[in-house]
C-alpha positions in Angstrom: 106.7 33.2 -74.1 106.7 30.8 -71.3 108.3 31.5 -67.9 111.0 29.0 -68.6 111.9 30.7 -71.9 112.0 34.1 -70.2 114.3 32.7 -67.5 116.7 31.2 -70.0 116.7 34.5 -71.9 117.4 36.5 -68.7 120.2 34.1 -67.7 121.8 34.3 -71.1 121.7 38.2 -71.0 123.1 38.0 -67.4 126.0 35.8 -68.5 126.9 38.2 -71.4 126.7 41.3 -69.1 128.9 39.6 -66.4 131.5 38.6 -69.0 131.6 42.2 -70.3 132.0 43.5 -66.8 134.8 41.0 -66.2 136.6 42.1 -69.4 136.3 45.8 -68.4 137.6 45.0 -65.0 140.6 43.1 -66.4 141.4 46.0 -68.7 141.4 48.4 -65.7 143.5 46.0 -63.7 146.1 45.8 -66.5 146.2 49.5 -67.3 146.0 51.0 -63.9 147.3 53.7 -63.7 147.4 53.8 -59.9 147.4 51.1 -57.2 144.0 52.3 -56.0 142.6 51.7 -59.5 144.0 48.2 -59.6 142.6 47.4 -56.1 139.2 48.5 -57.1 139.3 46.6 -60.4 140.4 43.4 -58.6 137.5 43.9 -56.1 135.1 44.4 -59.0 136.3 41.3 -60.7 135.9 39.3 -57.5 132.3 40.5 -57.2 131.7 39.8 -60.9 132.9 36.2 -60.4 130.6 35.9 -57.4 127.7 37.1 -59.5 128.7 34.5 -62.2 128.4 31.8 -59.6 125.0 33.0 -58.6 123.7 33.1 -62.1 125.2 29.7 -62.8 123.4 28.3 -59.7 120.1 29.6 -61.1 121.0 28.2 -64.6 121.8 24.7 -63.3 119.4 24.6 -60.3 122.3 23.5 -58.1 122.6 25.4 -54.9 126.2 24.2 -54.2 127.5 27.1 -56.4 126.1 29.5 -53.9 128.5 28.0 -51.3 131.3 28.7 -53.7 130.1 32.3 -54.0 130.1 32.8 -50.3 133.6 31.5 -50.0 134.8 33.7 -52.8 133.1 36.7 -51.1 135.0 36.1 -47.9 138.3 35.6 -49.7 137.6 38.7 -51.8 136.9 40.8 -48.7 140.1 39.7 -47.0 142.1 40.4 -50.1 140.7 43.9 -50.4 141.4 44.6 -46.7 145.0 43.3 -47.1 145.6 45.4 -50.3 144.1 48.5 -48.6 146.5 47.9 -45.7 149.4 47.5 -48.0 148.5 50.7 -49.9 148.2 52.6 -46.6 151.6 51.5 -45.4 153.1 52.3 -48.8 151.6 55.8 -48.7 153.0 56.4 -45.2 156.4 55.1 -46.2 156.5 57.4 -49.3 155.3 60.3 -47.3 158.0 59.8 -44.6 160.8 59.3 -47.1 159.8 61.5 -50.0 161.3 64.8 -51.1 159.1 66.8 -48.8 160.3 64.9 -45.8 163.9 65.5 -46.8 163.2 69.3 -47.1 161.5 69.3 -43.7 164.5 67.4 -42.1 166.9 69.9 -43.6 165.0 72.8 -42.2 165.3 71.4 -38.7 169.1 71.5 -38.8 
């Protein structure tokens, strides 16, 4: 087996594994059950797409796909931070307006 054949074989296996990971991430994104599960699944799918860009850059020999991967990584990071901030505010709002907060306010009267 020549090195070129081995590289082609590895790239093909890599594409299959990345597509499987993307499908599993999509299932977790669709099914949930919690917001945290969906955020982690979306982050995993972003990383999987970045890996796909890297493997495709190796497959084609074109380094411009690595630039796309870097941009996707930055956007994915910002999206994860924004979703984490949203989840934190949602948790604080639910904690302040939930049944336990109503009971605590009633005890103060």
